[in-house]
PyMOL CGO cylinders between C-alpha atoms (Angstrom):
from pymol import cmd
from pymol.cgo import CYLINDER

trace = [
    CYLINDER, -11.92, -12.87, 19.86, -12.34, -14.67, 16.57, 0.3, 1, 1, 1, 1, 1, 1,
    CYLINDER, -12.34, -14.67, 16.57, -9.10, -13.44, 14.95, 0.3, 1, 1, 1, 1, 1, 1,
    CYLINDER, -9.10, -13.44, 14.95, -6.99, -14.57, 17.88, 0.3, 1, 1, 1, 1, 1, 1,
    CYLINDER, -6.99, -14.57, 17.88, -8.58, -18.04, 17.78, 0.3, 1, 1, 1, 1, 1, 1,
    CYLINDER, -8.58, -18.04, 17.78, -8.05, -18.28, 14.03, 0.3, 1, 1, 1, 1, 1, 1,
    CYLINDER, -8.05, -18.28, 14.03, -4.40, -17.30, 14.41, 0.3, 1, 1, 1, 1, 1, 1,
    CYLINDER, -4.40, -17.30, 14.41, -3.84, -19.90, 17.15, 0.3, 1, 1, 1, 1, 1, 1,
    CYLINDER, -3.84, -19.90, 17.15, -5.50, -22.58, 15.01, 0.3, 1, 1, 1, 1, 1, 1,
    CYLINDER, -5.50, -22.58, 15.01, -2.76, -22.07, 12.39, 0.3, 1, 1, 1, 1, 1, 1,
    CYLINDER, -2.76, -22.07, 12.39, -0.13, -23.19, 14.92, 0.3, 1, 1, 1, 1, 1, 1,
    CYLINDER, -0.13, -23.19, 14.92, 2.53, -20.66, 14.07, 0.3, 1, 1, 1, 1, 1, 1,
    CYLINDER, 2.53, -20.66, 14.07, 2.68, -18.71, 17.32, 0.3, 1, 1, 1, 1, 1, 1,
    CYLINDER, 2.68, -18.71, 17.32, 0.37, -19.79, 20.13, 0.3, 1, 1, 1, 1, 1, 1,
    CYLINDER, 0.37, -19.79, 20.13, -0.86, -17.21, 22.64, 0.3, 1, 1, 1, 1, 1, 1,
    CYLINDER, -0.86, -17.21, 22.64, -3.07, -18.39, 25.50, 0.3, 1, 1, 1, 1, 1, 1,
    CYLINDER, -3.07, -18.39, 25.50, -5.10, -15.34, 26.43, 0.3, 1, 1, 1, 1, 1, 1,
    CYLINDER, -5.10, -15.34, 26.43, -5.88, -12.29, 24.29, 0.3, 1, 1, 1, 1, 1, 1,
    CYLINDER, -5.88, -12.29, 24.29, -4.61, -9.15, 25.98, 0.3, 1, 1, 1, 1, 1, 1,
    CYLINDER, -4.61, -9.15, 25.98, -6.12, -5.68, 25.87, 0.3, 1, 1, 1, 1, 1, 1,
    CYLINDER, -6.12, -5.68, 25.87, -3.37, -4.66, 23.40, 0.3, 1, 1, 1, 1, 1, 1,
    CYLINDER, -3.37, -4.66, 23.40, -4.29, -7.54, 21.11, 0.3, 1, 1, 1, 1, 1, 1,
    CYLINDER, -4.29, -7.54, 21.11, -7.95, -6.55, 21.20, 0.3, 1, 1, 1, 1, 1, 1,
    CYLINDER, -7.95, -6.55, 21.20, -7.11, -2.90, 20.51, 0.3, 1, 1, 1, 1, 1, 1,
    CYLINDER, -7.11, -2.90, 20.51, -4.96, -3.67, 17.47, 0.3, 1, 1, 1, 1, 1, 1,
    CYLINDER, -4.96, -3.67, 17.47, -7.53, -6.18, 16.15, 0.3, 1, 1, 1, 1, 1, 1,
    CYLINDER, -7.53, -6.18, 16.15, -10.27, -3.57, 16.36, 0.3, 1, 1, 1, 1, 1, 1,
    CYLINDER, -10.27, -3.57, 16.36, -8.05, -1.02, 14.62, 0.3, 1, 1, 1, 1, 1, 1,
    CYLINDER, -8.05, -1.02, 14.62, -7.36, -3.42, 11.74, 0.3, 1, 1, 1, 1, 1, 1,
    CYLINDER, -7.36, -3.42, 11.74, -11.06, -4.25, 11.46, 0.3, 1, 1, 1, 1, 1, 1,
    CYLINDER, -11.06, -4.25, 11.46, -11.68, -0.57, 10.74, 0.3, 1, 1, 1, 1, 1, 1,
    CYLINDER, -11.68, -0.57, 10.74, -9.31, -0.84, 7.76, 0.3, 1, 1, 1, 1, 1, 1,
    CYLINDER, -9.31, -0.84, 7.76, -9.93, -4.41, 6.49, 0.3, 1, 1, 1, 1, 1, 1,
    CYLINDER, -9.93, -4.41, 6.49, -12.76, -6.88, 6.63, 0.3, 1, 1, 1, 1, 1, 1,
    CYLINDER, -12.76, -6.88, 6.63, -12.38, -10.00, 8.73, 0.3, 1, 1, 1, 1, 1, 1,
    CYLINDER, -12.38, -10.00, 8.73, -11.95, -12.30, 5.72, 0.3, 1, 1, 1, 1, 1, 1,
    CYLINDER, -11.95, -12.30, 5.72, -9.01, -10.23, 4.43, 0.3, 1, 1, 1, 1, 1, 1,
    CYLINDER, -9.01, -10.23, 4.43, -7.33, -10.43, 7.82, 0.3, 1, 1, 1, 1, 1, 1,
    CYLINDER, -7.33, -10.43, 7.82, -7.90, -14.19, 8.07, 0.3, 1, 1, 1, 1, 1, 1,
    CYLINDER, -7.90, -14.19, 8.07, -6.57, -14.67, 4.53, 0.3, 1, 1, 1, 1, 1, 1,
    CYLINDER, -6.57, -14.67, 4.53, -3.46, -12.72, 5.49, 0.3, 1, 1, 1, 1, 1, 1,
    CYLINDER, -3.46, -12.72, 5.49, -2.97, -14.97, 8.52, 0.3, 1, 1, 1, 1, 1, 1,
    CYLINDER, -2.97, -14.97, 8.52, -3.46, -18.07, 6.37, 0.3, 1, 1, 1, 1, 1, 1,
    CYLINDER, -3.46, -18.07, 6.37, -0.92, -16.85, 3.82, 0.3, 1, 1, 1, 1, 1, 1,
    CYLINDER, -0.92, -16.85, 3.82, 1.61, -16.07, 6.55, 0.3, 1, 1, 1, 1, 1, 1,
    CYLINDER, 1.61, -16.07, 6.55, 1.17, -19.55, 8.06, 0.3, 1, 1, 1, 1, 1, 1,
    CYLINDER, 1.17, -19.55, 8.06, 1.62, -21.29, 4.69, 0.3, 1, 1, 1, 1, 1, 1,
    CYLINDER, 1.62, -21.29, 4.69, 4.74, -19.26, 3.95, 0.3, 1, 1, 1, 1, 1, 1,
    CYLINDER, 4.74, -19.26, 3.95, 6.17, -19.79, 7.43, 0.3, 1, 1, 1, 1, 1, 1,
    CYLINDER, 6.17, -19.79, 7.43, 5.56, -23.55, 7.42, 0.3, 1, 1, 1, 1, 1, 1,
    CYLINDER, 5.56, -23.55, 7.42, 6.78, -24.19, 3.88, 0.3, 1, 1, 1, 1, 1, 1,
    CYLINDER, 6.78, -24.19, 3.88, 10.17, -25.80, 3.51, 0.3, 1, 1, 1, 1, 1, 1,
    CYLINDER, 10.17, -25.80, 3.51, 10.63, -23.95, 0.23, 0.3, 1, 1, 1, 1, 1, 1,
    CYLINDER, 10.63, -23.95, 0.23, 10.59, -20.45, 1.70, 0.3, 1, 1, 1, 1, 1, 1,
    CYLINDER, 10.59, -20.45, 1.70, 13.17, -18.39, 3.52, 0.3, 1, 1, 1, 1, 1, 1,
    CYLINDER, 13.17, -18.39, 3.52, 10.61, -16.51, 5.67, 0.3, 1, 1, 1, 1, 1, 1,
    CYLINDER, 10.61, -16.51, 5.67, 10.95, -18.06, 9.16, 0.3, 1, 1, 1, 1, 1, 1,
    CYLINDER, 10.95, -18.06, 9.16, 10.44, -15.19, 11.61, 0.3, 1, 1, 1, 1, 1, 1,
    CYLINDER, 10.44, -15.19, 11.61, 7.67, -15.94, 14.13, 0.3, 1, 1, 1, 1, 1, 1,
    CYLINDER, 7.67, -15.94, 14.13, 5.53, -12.92, 14.88, 0.3, 1, 1, 1, 1, 1, 1,
    CYLINDER, 5.53, -12.92, 14.88, 3.21, -12.52, 17.82, 0.3, 1, 1, 1, 1, 1, 1,
    CYLINDER, 3.21, -12.52, 17.82, -0.41, -11.59, 17.16, 0.3, 1, 1, 1, 1, 1, 1,
    CYLINDER, -0.41, -11.59, 17.16, 0.26, -7.98, 18.13, 0.3, 1, 1, 1, 1, 1, 1,
    CYLINDER, 0.26, -7.98, 18.13, 3.44, -7.80, 16.04, 0.3, 1, 1, 1, 1, 1, 1,
    CYLINDER, 3.44, -7.80, 16.04, 1.73, -9.35, 13.00, 0.3, 1, 1, 1, 1, 1, 1,
    CYLINDER, 1.73, -9.35, 13.00, -1.33, -7.11, 13.22, 0.3, 1, 1, 1, 1, 1, 1,
    CYLINDER, -1.33, -7.11, 13.22, 0.41, -3.81, 14.04, 0.3, 1, 1, 1, 1, 1, 1,
    CYLINDER, 0.41, -3.81, 14.04, 3.43, -3.74, 11.71, 0.3, 1, 1, 1, 1, 1, 1,
    CYLINDER, 3.43, -3.74, 11.71, 3.29, -2.22, 8.24, 0.3, 1, 1, 1, 1, 1, 1,
    CYLINDER, 3.29, -2.22, 8.24, 5.14, -5.29, 6.95, 0.3, 1, 1, 1, 1, 1, 1,
    CYLINDER, 5.14, -5.29, 6.95, 2.83, -7.67, 8.83, 0.3, 1, 1, 1, 1, 1, 1,
    CYLINDER, 2.83, -7.67, 8.83, -0.83, -8.22, 8.13, 0.3, 1, 1, 1, 1, 1, 1,
    CYLINDER, -0.83, -8.22, 8.13, -1.19, -5.76, 5.22, 0.3, 1, 1, 1, 1, 1, 1,
    CYLINDER, -1.19, -5.76, 5.22, 1.74, -7.29, 3.33, 0.3, 1, 1, 1, 1, 1, 1,
    CYLINDER, 1.74, -7.29, 3.33, 0.62, -10.91, 3.64, 0.3, 1, 1, 1, 1, 1, 1,
    CYLINDER, 0.62, -10.91, 3.64, -2.85, -10.29, 2.22, 0.3, 1, 1, 1, 1, 1, 1,
    CYLINDER, -2.85, -10.29, 2.22, -1.46, -10.84, -1.27, 0.3, 1, 1, 1, 1, 1, 1,
    CYLINDER, -1.46, -10.84, -1.27, 1.69, -12.87, -0.68, 0.3, 1, 1, 1, 1, 1, 1,
    CYLINDER, 1.69, -12.87, -0.68, 2.21, -16.52, -1.56, 0.3, 1, 1, 1, 1, 1, 1,
    CYLINDER, 2.21, -16.52, -1.56, 4.98, -19.05, -1.13, 0.3, 1, 1, 1, 1, 1, 1,
    CYLINDER, 4.98, -19.05, -1.13, 6.38, -18.00, -4.52, 0.3, 1, 1, 1, 1, 1, 1,
    CYLINDER, 6.38, -18.00, -4.52, 7.11, -14.53, -3.15, 0.3, 1, 1, 1, 1, 1, 1,
    CYLINDER, 7.11, -14.53, -3.15, 9.48, -16.02, -0.56, 0.3, 1, 1, 1, 1, 1, 1,
    CYLINDER, 9.48, -16.02, -0.56, 10.92, -18.93, -2.53, 0.3, 1, 1, 1, 1, 1, 1,
    CYLINDER, 10.92, -18.93, -2.53, 14.41, -19.93, -1.39, 0.3, 1, 1, 1, 1, 1, 1,
    CYLINDER, 14.41, -19.93, -1.39, 15.61, -20.64, -4.91, 0.3, 1, 1, 1, 1, 1, 1,
    CYLINDER, 15.61, -20.64, -4.91, 14.67, -17.16, -6.13, 0.3, 1, 1, 1, 1, 1, 1,
    CYLINDER, 14.67, -17.16, -6.13, 16.18, -15.54, -3.05, 0.3, 1, 1, 1, 1, 1, 1,
    CYLINDER, 16.18, -15.54, -3.05, 19.50, -17.37, -3.42, 0.3, 1, 1, 1, 1, 1, 1,
    CYLINDER, 19.50, -17.37, -3.42, 20.06, -16.20, -7.00, 0.3, 1, 1, 1, 1, 1, 1,
]
cmd.load_cgo(trace, "trace")
């Protein structure tokens, strides 16, 4: 499963073996979005999560990230600026 491998390569939340649930939710998202959009969303989430300048620090499993309304769809267009600590603290 390419999406699972991509997600693990980002080193945010490592999952050893893709489960049937993970495959089901990945297939469902692929009906809504193309693979590059999903990978971009994962990349954005990883950058935001790893940045020391952001307040977003919740680790999400593959299933959680892909299935939630505020998971994969939200991070398609988010950047570190959207979660900047300085802006949040004001």
